[in-house]
N, C-alpha and C positions, 0 to 999 in steps of 0.2 A: 173263250177263244173266238175271235171274229172269223167268220167264213168269208173268204174273198169273193167278190162279185166278178163275173166274167169280164166286165168292162175294166176292172182293175188289173186283171191278168192278161187279157188279150187286147185291151186298149181301143177297140173300135166299135163294139156293139154290146148291147145288153143281152141277158140270157134269152129273153123272149124274142128278141130280134133274130138271134141265131136260129132258133127253132122255126120261126116264121119263114126266114130266108131259105132254110133247108127244105121246108115243105113246098114252097113256091118253086124253087129251083128243080126239084125232083118230080114236079107234076107230070112230066112225060111218062113216068113209070106207073101212074095210076091208071087202071084199066077202065075204059069207058063202059058204062052200064053195070059194072061190078060194084061190090061193096069194098071200099078201100079204107084201111085204118093204118095210120102211120104211128109206129111205136118207137119212142125214145127210151133208151136205157141210160140212166144217169148214176154215176158213182160219187156225186157231190150234192150237197144240200142246195147248191145254187139253182138247180132245176126242180122247183117245187110246184105245188098246185096253182099258185098265183102266176107263176111263170108260164105254165101251160095255158091257163085261162087268157092271159095277155096275148100270147102267140096265136091262139085260136081266134080271139076277137079281132086281131089285126088281119088274119087270113080272111075272116068273114067280111071285113071292110073291103078287102080287095074283091071278094066275090060279088059285092054290091055294085061295083063299077062296070060301066059298059065296056071298058077296055080290058076287062078280065079275060084271060085266055081260057078257052073251053076246057082244057085238060085240068085246070085248077078245080073245076066243079066236080071232079071225080073223087075228091078226097072227102070221106064221110066223117072221120073222127081222127083226133090225135090223142095218144095216150103216153103216159110216162110210167116207168117203174124205177124206183130209186133203190139201189143196192146198198145205200149208206145207212139205212135205218136198221138198228140191231136190237129191237125189243120185241117181245111177244113170241108166240110159237111160229109165226110166219114173218120173218124180218123184211118185209117188202112194204113199199109205199106206192100204191098204184092210183093214178088219177086219169080221168077221161074228160075230153072236151069234144062234144058233138058239134059238127058244123052244119048249121041249118040251111045254108045256101047250096049244099051239095045236091047232086042228081045222080042216081036216085037217093032219096032219103033213106036212112037206116030204118028198117021196120022196128016198131016198138019192142018186140020180143028180143031182137038183137041188141037194141040199146039197153034193155033191162039186163040181159046176160053180161054185156060188157061192164055195166055198172056194178053188178053183183060180184065180180071178181075182186073188187076193192075190199070186200069183207074178208076178215081172217077166216081161214078154213076151220070147219068144225073139227075139234080134236075127238077122234073116235077111240074108245077104249080098245086096247089090244085084245085079240082073242086069246083065251086061256087054253 
């Protein structure tokens, strides 16, 4: 079964463009000097890791421009969680894109913690 792409259903933009546009449009909500992570929840396979990477790369291209609005620099990372994956003990699909043009940069320990939630949780034996 073919998964329809956003451009096929909405006719005007690709999946990554929608995510990039949403992040840019909502820049006014990112708190200056704080650590801001934008989290997308998706119930379709259309928003996958490559889509997030493309959206983040386009956002970083905007950060490199002199015309970039200062509020856009407050976004530190974009993440997705896909509710469509139904395998394994934890049926999630979590992806992270760190934005290197952000201010302040996410400290390495927070980057590591955000990256680690991608892993399936350890199954603990139940107490007898």
